[in-house]
C-alpha positions as CSV (number, residue, x, y, z in Angstrom):
1,X,-11.1,-13.5,4.8
2,X,-13.0,-12.1,2.1
3,X,-13.2,-8.4,0.9
4,X,-16.9,-7.9,2.3
5,X,-15.7,-9.3,5.8
6,X,-12.6,-7.4,6.0
7,X,-14.7,-4.2,5.2
8,X,-17.1,-5.2,7.8
9,X,-14.4,-5.5,10.4
10,X,-13.1,-2.3,9.8
11,X,-16.4,-0.5,10.0
12,X,-16.7,-2.3,13.3
13,X,-13.2,-1.0,14.3
14,X,-14.1,2.9,13.9
15,X,-16.7,2.6,16.2
16,X,-14.2,0.8,18.8
17,X,-11.7,2.4,21.3
18,X,-8.9,0.8,19.9
19,X,-6.6,2.9,17.7
20,X,-7.1,2.2,13.8
21,X,-3.9,4.5,12.6
22,X,-1.1,5.0,15.7
23,X,0.7,8.2,15.0
24,X,4.4,7.9,16.5
25,X,4.0,11.4,17.8
26,X,0.5,11.5,19.1
27,X,-1.6,9.0,20.6
28,X,-5.4,9.4,22.2
29,X,-4.8,5.8,24.2
30,X,-2.1,4.2,26.5
31,X,-3.2,0.7,26.0
32,X,-4.4,-0.8,23.1
33,X,-5.9,-4.3,22.4
34,X,-4.9,-6.4,19.4
35,X,-7.8,-6.6,16.7
36,X,-6.6,-10.5,16.3
37,X,-5.9,-12.2,19.8
38,X,-6.9,-9.5,22.2
39,X,-3.5,-9.2,23.8
40,X,-3.5,-5.9,25.6
41,X,-0.4,-3.9,25.2
42,X,1.4,-0.2,25.9
43,X,1.1,1.6,23.1
44,X,5.2,2.3,22.8
45,X,5.4,-1.5,22.8
46,X,3.4,-1.6,19.8
47,X,5.1,1.2,18.1
48,X,8.6,-0.3,19.0
49,X,7.5,-3.4,17.0
50,X,6.5,-1.2,13.9
51,X,2.7,-1.6,15.0
52,X,3.0,-5.8,14.7
53,X,1.4,-7.4,17.7
54,X,4.4,-9.0,19.7
55,X,2.3,-11.9,20.6
56,X,0.5,-13.0,17.3
57,X,2.2,-10.9,14.5
58,X,-0.9,-9.3,13.6
59,X,0.1,-6.2,11.2
60,X,-1.9,-3.2,12.3
61,X,-2.7,-0.7,9.7
62,X,0.1,2.4,9.5
63,X,0.4,5.3,7.6
64,X,2.7,6.0,4.7
65,X,4.5,8.5,6.9
66,X,5.2,5.8,9.3
67,X,6.3,3.2,6.4
68,X,8.9,6.2,5.5
69,X,10.1,6.1,8.8
70,X,10.3,2.3,9.2
71,X,12.3,1.4,5.8
72,X,14.6,4.3,5.1
73,X,17.9,5.3,6.5
74,X,17.3,8.6,9.0
75,X,17.1,12.0,7.1
76,X,17.3,10.4,3.6
77,X,13.8,10.3,2.3
78,X,13.4,13.2,-0.6
79,X,9.8,13.5,-1.6
80,X,8.8,14.3,-5.1
81,X,5.6,15.8,-6.7
82,X,4.0,16.9,-3.4
83,X,2.2,19.5,-5.2
84,X,0.1,17.3,-7.4
85,X,-3.5,17.1,-6.1
86,X,-6.7,15.9,-7.7
87,X,-9.1,18.0,-8.7
88,X,-13.0,17.2,-9.7
89,X,-13.1,17.0,-13.4
90,X,-16.6,15.2,-13.4
91,X,-18.3,17.4,-11.0
92,X,-18.9,13.8,-9.0
93,X,-21.5,13.9,-6.2
94,X,-22.9,11.2,-4.4
95,X,-23.8,11.8,-0.5
96,X,-21.2,14.1,-0.9
97,X,-19.6,16.4,-3.4
98,X,-16.0,14.6,-4.3
99,X,-14.5,18.0,-4.1
100,X,-15.8,18.0,-0.5
101,X,-14.3,14.4,0.3
102,X,-11.1,15.5,-1.2
103,X,-10.5,18.7,1.0
104,X,-11.9,16.8,4.2
105,X,-9.0,13.9,3.4
106,X,-6.2,16.4,2.9
107,X,-7.2,17.9,6.2
108,X,-7.4,14.7,8.0
109,X,-4.3,12.9,6.8
110,X,-2.1,15.9,5.8
111,X,-1.6,14.2,2.5
112,X,-2.2,15.7,-1.1
113,X,-3.7,12.5,-2.4
114,X,-3.3,8.8,-1.6
115,X,0.3,8.2,-2.5
116,X,3.9,9.4,-1.3
117,X,6.3,9.3,-3.8
118,X,10.1,10.2,-3.1
119,X,13.8,8.7,-3.4
120,X,15.1,7.1,0.0
121,X,18.1,5.3,1.1
122,X,18.3,1.9,2.3
123,X,21.4,0.7,3.7
124,X,23.0,3.8,1.8
125,X,21.7,2.2,-1.2
126,X,19.4,4.7,-3.3
127,X,15.5,3.6,-4.1
128,X,12.8,5.1,-5.8
129,X,9.5,4.5,-3.7
130,X,5.9,4.6,-4.0
131,X,4.0,4.3,-0.9
132,X,0.0,4.3,-1.0
133,X,-1.7,5.4,1.9
134,X,-5.4,3.5,2.8
135,X,-6.2,6.7,5.1
136,X,-6.7,8.7,2.1
137,X,-10.2,7.6,0.4
138,X,-9.0,4.0,1.2
139,X,-5.9,4.2,-1.1
140,X,-8.0,4.5,-4.4
141,X,-6.3,4.8,-7.7
142,X,-7.3,8.2,-8.9
143,X,-5.6,10.3,-12.0
144,X,-3.0,11.9,-9.3
145,X,-2.3,8.6,-8.0
146,X,-1.5,7.1,-11.2
147,X,0.4,10.4,-12.4
148,X,2.9,10.3,-9.4
149,X,3.6,7.0,-10.1
150,X,4.2,7.3,-13.6
151,X,6.6,10.3,-13.0
152,X,8.5,8.1,-10.2
153,X,8.7,5.2,-12.3
154,X,10.1,7.5,-15.2
155,X,12.6,9.4,-13.0
156,X,13.7,5.9,-11.6
157,X,14.2,4.6,-15.1
158,X,16.3,7.7,-16.4
159,X,18.4,7.8,-13.0
160,X,19.1,3.8,-13.3
161,X,17.5,3.6,-9.8
162,X,15.6,0.1,-8.2
163,X,11.7,0.9,-7.5
164,X,9.7,-0.3,-4.8
165,X,5.9,0.3,-4.6
166,X,4.2,-0.4,-1.5
167,X,0.4,-1.2,-2.1
168,X,-2.5,-0.5,-0.1
169,X,-5.9,0.2,-2.0
170,X,-9.6,-0.4,-2.5
171,X,-8.9,0.0,-6.3
172,X,-9.9,2.7,-8.8
173,X,-11.3,5.5,-7.6
174,X,-14.7,5.7,-9.0
175,X,-15.4,9.6,-8.6
176,X,-12.8,9.9,-11.7
177,X,-14.4,7.3,-13.6
178,X,-12.4,6.7,-17.0
179,X,-9.7,8.9,-15.4
180,X,-8.9,6.9,-13.0
181,X,-8.9,3.6,-15.0
182,X,-6.9,5.0,-17.5
183,X,-4.1,4.9,-14.7
184,X,-3.7,1.2,-15.0
185,X,-2.6,1.5,-18.5
186,X,-0.5,4.3,-18.1
187,X,1.7,3.0,-15.0
188,X,2.3,-0.3,-16.8
189,X,3.4,1.2,-19.5
190,X,6.3,3.2,-17.5
191,X,6.8,-0.1,-15.8
192,X,7.7,-1.8,-19.1
193,X,10.4,0.8,-20.0
194,X,11.8,0.3,-16.5
195,X,11.9,-3.4,-17.2
196,X,13.3,-2.8,-20.8
197,X,16.2,-1.1,-19.1
198,X,17.1,-4.2,-16.9
199,X,16.0,-2.3,-13.5
200,X,14.4,-4.0,-10.8
201,X,11.0,-3.4,-9.8
202,X,9.7,-4.8,-6.2
203,X,6.2,-4.6,-5.2
204,X,5.0,-5.0,-1.5
205,X,1.3,-6.0,-1.0
206,X,-0.4,-4.6,2.3
207,X,-3.8,-5.2,3.4
208,X,-5.8,-4.5,1.5
209,X,-4.7,-4.6,-2.1
210,X,-7.7,-4.9,-4.5
211,X,-9.5,-3.9,-7.2
212,X,-7.6,-2.0,-10.3
213,X,-4.2,-1.9,-8.5
214,X,-4.3,-5.7,-8.2
215,X,-4.8,-5.8,-11.7
216,X,-1.9,-3.6,-12.7
217,X,1.2,-2.6,-11.2
218,X,0.7,-4.3,-8.0
219,X,1.1,-7.8,-9.9
220,X,3.9,-6.6,-12.0
221,X,7.1,-6.9,-10.0
222,X,10.1,-8.7,-10.9
223,X,9.5,-9.6,-7.3
224,X,6.2,-9.7,-5.5
225,X,6.2,-9.3,-1.6
226,X,3.3,-9.5,0.7
227,X,2.7,-8.7,4.4
228,X,1.5,-11.7,6.8
229,X,-2.4,-12.3,6.6
230,X,-2.9,-9.4,3.8
231,X,-6.1,-9.4,1.8
232,X,-5.1,-9.4,-1.7
233,X,-8.1,-9.5,-4.4
234,X,-9.5,-8.2,-7.5
235,X,-13.0,-8.9,-7.0
236,X,-15.1,-9.6,-3.8
237,X,-15.4,-13.0,-2.5
238,X,-19.0,-13.2,-2.9
239,X,-18.7,-12.0,-6.8
240,X,-16.6,-14.9,-7.4
241,X,-18.4,-17.2,-5.8
242,X,-21.6,-16.4,-7.5
243,X,-19.8,-16.4,-10.6
244,X,-18.3,-19.6,-10.7
245,X,-21.1,-21.3,-8.6
246,X,-18.8,-22.6,-5.9
247,X,-17.9,-22.2,-2.2
248,X,-14.1,-20.8,-1.6
249,X,-11.6,-21.9,0.9
250,X,-11.7,-19.8,4.2
251,X,-8.3,-18.4,3.6
252,X,-9.1,-17.4,0.0
253,X,-7.4,-14.2,-0.9
254,X,-4.9,-14.0,2.0
255,X,-1.3,-13.4,1.3
256,X,-1.0,-17.1,2.5
257,X,-2.9,-18.7,0.1
258,X,-1.8,-17.0,-2.9
259,X,1.7,-17.7,-2.1
260,X,1.1,-21.4,-1.8
261,X,-0.5,-21.3,-5.1
262,X,2.5,-19.0,-6.9
263,X,0.5,-15.6,-7.4
264,X,3.3,-13.9,-4.8
265,X,7.2,-15.0,-4.3
266,X,7.7,-13.8,-0.6
267,X,5.8,-13.1,2.6
268,X,7.8,-10.7,4.8
269,X,6.9,-9.3,8.2
270,X,7.0,-5.6,8.5
271,X,9.7,-6.0,11.2
272,X,11.8,-7.5,8.4
273,X,11.1,-5.7,5.1
274,X,14.1,-3.3,5.6
275,X,16.8,-5.9,5.9
276,X,15.4,-8.2,3.5
277,X,14.7,-5.4,1.0
278,X,18.6,-4.5,1.7
279,X,19.6,-8.2,1.1
280,X,17.5,-8.1,-2.5
281,X,19.0,-4.9,-3.6
282,X,22.5,-6.1,-3.0
283,X,21.8,-8.9,-5.3
284,X,21.6,-6.3,-8.0
285,X,24.5,-3.9,-6.6
286,X,27.0,-4.8,-9.6
287,X,24.6,-3.3,-12.1
288,X,22.9,-0.6,-10.4
289,X,25.7,1.2,-7.5
């Protein structure tokens, strides 16, 4: 699925009665229809399966808070840098003031920005983790996202902890201009020092992972993992086709296509991610724990 097709699908879903982001503690509909196979299911069935369709394995969008609940041992998550929040350094305005967009996103999502960072345990193994949230301005990478991830990486390097970053992003945040683009180099530099310390770094690419995030830390993992059917891209499908003057395969920019061509290492369902990460961490257990 191309980036333009994915965005069109998401715009259609906004006007659909289906739940886009299911909350474990509140819901508006008792029944949910799968966006891929039209299977109708009771919402608790979907929740119990980590928002993965039990019939076709379609991965519904989910929040960073849900991912914390799915991945880590109970009550082991300790957030860091929760006070950091974007300002409006450029005084940017399009159809709406950027400062107003930020305020609305904070009220809507309960987040300070598009990433949560912290320390958690997976089967009693401590991990530094950053989890991007597409609900907050499309998971766009602004200065705060870059700063929080950089601080997380530096903390994990000093504390000799393995690092996991779950990516979900539309790319760099245009409202912050060059300040946003700088984050690509800043995060990558911190990852280099983490690598020099011989510490493992895993990335988990969820749908979508695009733009500047794909062009930097998302593809720098020692192991690059993706969810099934995830949209992973840098530029849009139409831009690429017009540039190279060729038609692209229908499954271009999916995790399956990238796996076949060697760009990612593993495709792991959300329902299996916790157990697989635990197995991968055990490989490094002698040097870490």
